[in-house]
C-alpha positions as CSV (number, residue, x, y, z in Angstrom):
1,M,115.8,125.2,22.4
2,T,117.8,122.1,22.8
3,A,118.3,120.4,26.0
4,P,121.3,121.5,28.0
5,T,124.5,119.4,27.9
6,V,124.9,118.2,31.5
7,T,128.4,117.2,32.6
8,A,128.5,113.4,33.4
9,L,127.8,112.7,37.1
10,T,129.9,110.4,39.2
11,T,129.4,109.4,42.6
12,T,131.5,111.0,45.6
13,G,131.1,107.9,47.7
14,T,128.9,104.7,48.4
15,S,127.6,105.4,51.8
16,P,123.9,106.1,52.0
17,A,122.5,109.6,52.6
18,G,121.6,110.9,56.1
19,T,118.0,111.0,57.4
20,S,116.1,114.1,58.2
21,P,112.4,115.2,59.0
22,A,113.1,118.0,56.6
23,L,114.3,115.8,53.5
24,V,111.8,113.2,52.6
25,R,112.7,110.4,50.0
26,L,109.9,109.6,47.8
27,G,110.1,106.2,46.0
28,P,112.4,103.3,46.6
29,V,116.3,103.7,46.8
30,G,117.8,101.7,43.5
31,R,121.1,102.2,41.8
32,A,121.1,106.2,42.1
33,R,123.6,108.1,40.5
34,V,122.2,111.5,41.3
35,R,119.9,113.0,43.8
36,L,117.2,115.5,43.1
37,L,115.9,117.7,45.7
38,C,112.5,119.4,45.4
39,F,111.4,122.7,46.8
40,P,107.4,123.0,47.0
41,Q,105.3,126.1,46.3
42,A,104.2,128.4,48.9
43,G,102.5,126.4,51.9
44,G,103.3,122.8,49.9
45,G,105.2,119.9,51.1
46,T,106.1,116.4,49.9
47,A,102.6,115.6,48.7
48,T,103.2,118.0,45.7
49,F,105.8,115.6,44.4
50,R,104.7,112.2,44.9
51,P,103.2,112.0,41.3
52,L,106.6,113.0,39.9
53,S,108.2,109.7,41.8
54,C,106.3,107.7,39.2
55,E,107.6,109.4,36.2
56,L,111.5,109.2,37.1
57,P,113.9,106.4,36.6
58,G,115.4,104.7,39.6
59,E,118.8,106.2,39.1
60,I,117.3,109.5,40.4
61,D,117.0,109.5,44.0
62,L,114.0,111.9,44.6
63,L,113.7,113.9,47.9
64,A,111.4,116.4,48.7
65,L,111.3,119.3,51.4
66,R,109.2,118.9,54.4
67,L,109.7,122.3,56.2
68,P,108.2,123.2,59.5
69,G,104.7,123.9,59.6
70,R,103.4,121.6,57.0
71,E,102.6,117.9,57.0
72,T,104.0,116.0,59.9
73,R,105.6,119.2,61.2
74,R,102.5,121.3,61.2
75,R,103.0,122.1,64.9
76,E,106.5,123.6,64.4
77,P,106.7,127.3,63.8
78,P,107.5,127.9,60.1
79,F,110.8,129.8,58.7
80,R,109.9,133.4,57.9
81,R,113.6,134.4,56.9
82,M,115.4,133.1,53.7
83,D,118.6,133.3,55.7
84,D,117.2,131.0,58.4
85,V,115.8,128.5,55.8
86,V,119.0,128.4,53.8
87,A,121.4,128.1,56.7
88,A,119.2,125.2,58.2
89,L,118.9,123.5,54.6
90,A,122.7,123.8,54.2
91,G,123.3,122.1,57.4
92,E,121.0,119.3,56.4
93,L,122.5,118.7,53.2
94,D,126.0,118.1,54.8
95,G,124.8,114.7,55.6
96,Y,123.7,114.0,52.0
97,R,127.2,113.9,50.0
98,D,127.3,110.4,48.6
99,L,125.6,111.7,45.6
100,P,125.6,114.6,43.0
101,L,122.9,116.8,43.9
102,A,120.4,118.5,41.5
103,M,117.4,120.6,42.6
104,F,114.0,121.3,41.4
105,G,112.0,124.7,42.3
106,Y,108.3,124.7,41.9
107,C,106.7,128.3,42.0
108,A,108.1,130.1,45.2
109,G,110.3,127.1,45.9
110,S,112.5,128.4,43.1
111,Y,113.6,131.4,45.0
112,T,114.6,129.4,48.0
113,M,116.3,126.8,46.0
114,F,118.5,129.3,44.2
115,E,119.5,131.2,47.3
116,L,120.6,127.9,48.7
117,A,122.5,126.9,45.5
118,R,124.3,130.3,45.9
119,H,124.9,129.8,49.4
120,L,126.4,126.4,48.9
121,L,128.9,127.9,46.4
122,R,129.8,131.0,48.9
123,T,130.4,128.6,51.6
124,G,132.8,126.4,49.5
125,R,130.4,123.4,49.2
126,T,129.8,121.4,45.9
127,A,127.9,123.1,43.4
128,P,124.5,121.8,42.5
129,A,124.7,119.5,39.4
130,A,121.8,121.3,37.8
131,L,118.7,123.6,38.7
132,F,115.3,123.3,37.5
133,V,112.7,126.1,37.8
134,C,109.1,125.6,37.3
135,A,106.4,128.3,37.1
136,S,108.3,131.1,38.7
137,A,109.5,134.5,37.4
138,G,113.2,135.4,37.5
139,P,114.3,136.6,41.2
140,V,115.2,140.2,40.0
141,I,111.8,141.0,38.5
142,I,109.4,139.1,40.9
143,N,107.1,141.6,42.8
144,R,108.1,141.6,46.3
145,T,106.1,144.9,47.0
146,R,102.5,143.2,46.9
147,N,103.1,142.1,50.8
148,V,100.8,139.1,50.0
149,H,101.8,137.6,53.4
150,L,100.1,140.7,55.0
151,M,97.0,140.8,53.1
152,P,93.5,140.5,54.8
153,D,91.9,137.0,54.5
154,Q,89.6,137.6,51.9
155,E,92.0,139.6,49.8
156,F,94.6,136.9,50.6
157,K,92.2,134.2,49.2
158,A,91.4,136.0,46.2
159,Y,94.9,136.4,45.3
160,L,95.7,132.9,45.5
161,N,92.6,131.9,43.5
162,E,93.1,134.4,40.9
163,F,96.5,132.9,40.1
164,R,95.5,129.4,40.9
165,L,98.4,129.2,43.4
166,T,96.3,127.1,45.9
167,P,93.9,124.1,44.8
168,E,90.3,125.2,45.0
169,A,89.4,122.5,47.3
170,I,91.6,124.0,50.0
171,L,90.3,127.6,49.5
172,A,86.6,126.5,49.4
173,D,87.0,124.7,52.7
174,P,87.4,127.1,55.8
175,N,88.6,124.7,58.2
176,L,91.2,123.1,55.5
177,F,92.4,126.3,54.7
178,G,93.0,127.1,58.2
179,I,95.2,124.3,58.2
180,F,97.4,125.6,55.1
181,E,97.3,129.5,55.7
182,P,100.2,130.0,58.2
183,A,102.6,127.9,55.9
184,I,101.5,129.6,52.8
185,R,101.7,133.2,54.5
186,A,105.2,132.2,56.1
187,D,106.5,131.0,52.8
188,F,105.6,134.4,51.0
189,E,106.9,136.3,53.8
190,V,110.3,134.4,53.3
191,Y,110.7,135.7,49.7
192,E,108.9,139.0,50.1
193,T,111.3,140.0,52.9
194,D,114.5,138.7,51.0
195,P,116.6,141.6,49.7
196,F,117.4,139.7,46.6
197,V,120.9,140.9,45.6
198,P,122.0,139.4,42.0
199,G,125.8,138.7,42.4
200,D,127.7,136.7,39.6
201,A,126.1,134.4,37.4
202,V,126.7,130.7,38.6
203,D,128.3,128.1,36.3
204,I,125.3,125.6,36.7
205,P,123.1,124.2,34.0
206,F,119.6,125.8,34.1
207,S,116.3,124.4,33.0
208,V,113.4,126.6,33.3
209,I,109.6,125.2,32.6
210,G,106.7,127.2,32.5
211,A,103.1,127.0,31.1
212,R,101.5,129.1,28.0
213,D,98.5,130.0,30.0
214,D,99.9,130.6,33.3
215,A,98.5,134.0,34.6
216,S,101.1,134.0,37.3
217,V,104.0,134.3,35.3
218,A,104.8,135.9,31.7
219,F,107.3,134.7,29.0
220,D,109.7,137.3,29.6
221,E,109.7,136.8,33.3
222,L,110.7,133.0,32.8
223,L,113.3,133.9,30.6
224,E,114.9,136.3,33.1
225,W,116.5,133.3,34.9
226,R,119.0,133.2,31.9
227,E,120.9,136.2,33.6
228,H,121.8,134.0,36.5
229,T,123.6,131.1,34.7
230,T,126.9,130.9,32.7
231,G,126.1,127.3,32.2
232,P,123.7,125.8,29.8
233,F,120.3,127.3,29.8
234,T,116.8,125.6,28.3
235,L,113.5,127.0,28.4
236,R,110.3,124.8,27.8
237,V,106.8,126.3,27.5
238,L,104.0,123.6,28.0
239,P,100.2,123.8,27.4
240,G,98.0,124.7,30.4
241,G,97.8,127.1,33.3
242,H,99.4,127.3,36.5
243,N,98.5,123.9,37.6
244,F,100.4,122.3,34.5
245,F,102.8,120.7,37.3
246,T,100.0,118.4,37.9
247,T,98.4,117.9,34.4
248,G,102.1,117.7,32.8
249,V,103.7,115.6,35.4
250,S,104.7,113.1,32.7
251,A,106.2,115.6,30.4
252,L,108.0,117.0,33.5
253,G,109.6,113.7,34.5
254,G,110.7,113.4,30.9
255,F,112.3,116.7,30.8
256,I,114.2,116.0,34.3
257,A,115.3,112.4,33.3
258,N,116.8,113.7,29.9
259,D,118.4,116.5,31.5
260,L,120.1,114.6,34.2
261,A,121.3,111.6,31.9
262,G,125.1,111.8,31.9
């Protein structure tokens, strides 16, 4: 498939972005003309996207989510309902209107990203310039009935290990896993308890990226995202498993830069 044609991006002002504990800038601020906000996997934070910051040109202002319950906000209670996450993030983004906004969702972060994009449209805010989905099944066919967030400890860890959803080093260390577990469970609860309603497709360019050997998501599950946009759609399949976000970060950076080149 060919890369989508993205409408040329123009700034809506010259004022700098606001500051927020939830939206963390990765990398120096240069002559940015578009902002990319990254949504991490279940239990993840800004560290997930720091390698990506080395692969993107300075014209892309890279931000990553640091939600309550992780990193420096670990002592804050995590969100457990999608509506609460989306409402909070929409309010945060009201202080970041100086540049066009694109979004990148990794694994479970894709669902929060998409619900936020739809919320921005419903509330009359500016639509995202582009949406990137990485390693995530479409929102209609994702299995919400597993109740992963309610699994007993050993079953929960076995599930995360089977699909390589959490690094082995974290799963193998009980103390380390104890730090990450509350946020991981909370993020699963966010999308497993969200009664997704398809609604109208959005007129936003979509770029979906998956891996050939990712046991957590099949090709047709990636393709289901096509049903949710009337804009340009691109599907890319890379070698590797669920950790291809790490092993293929250079290719990912190239895809993003190419798709956001106006």
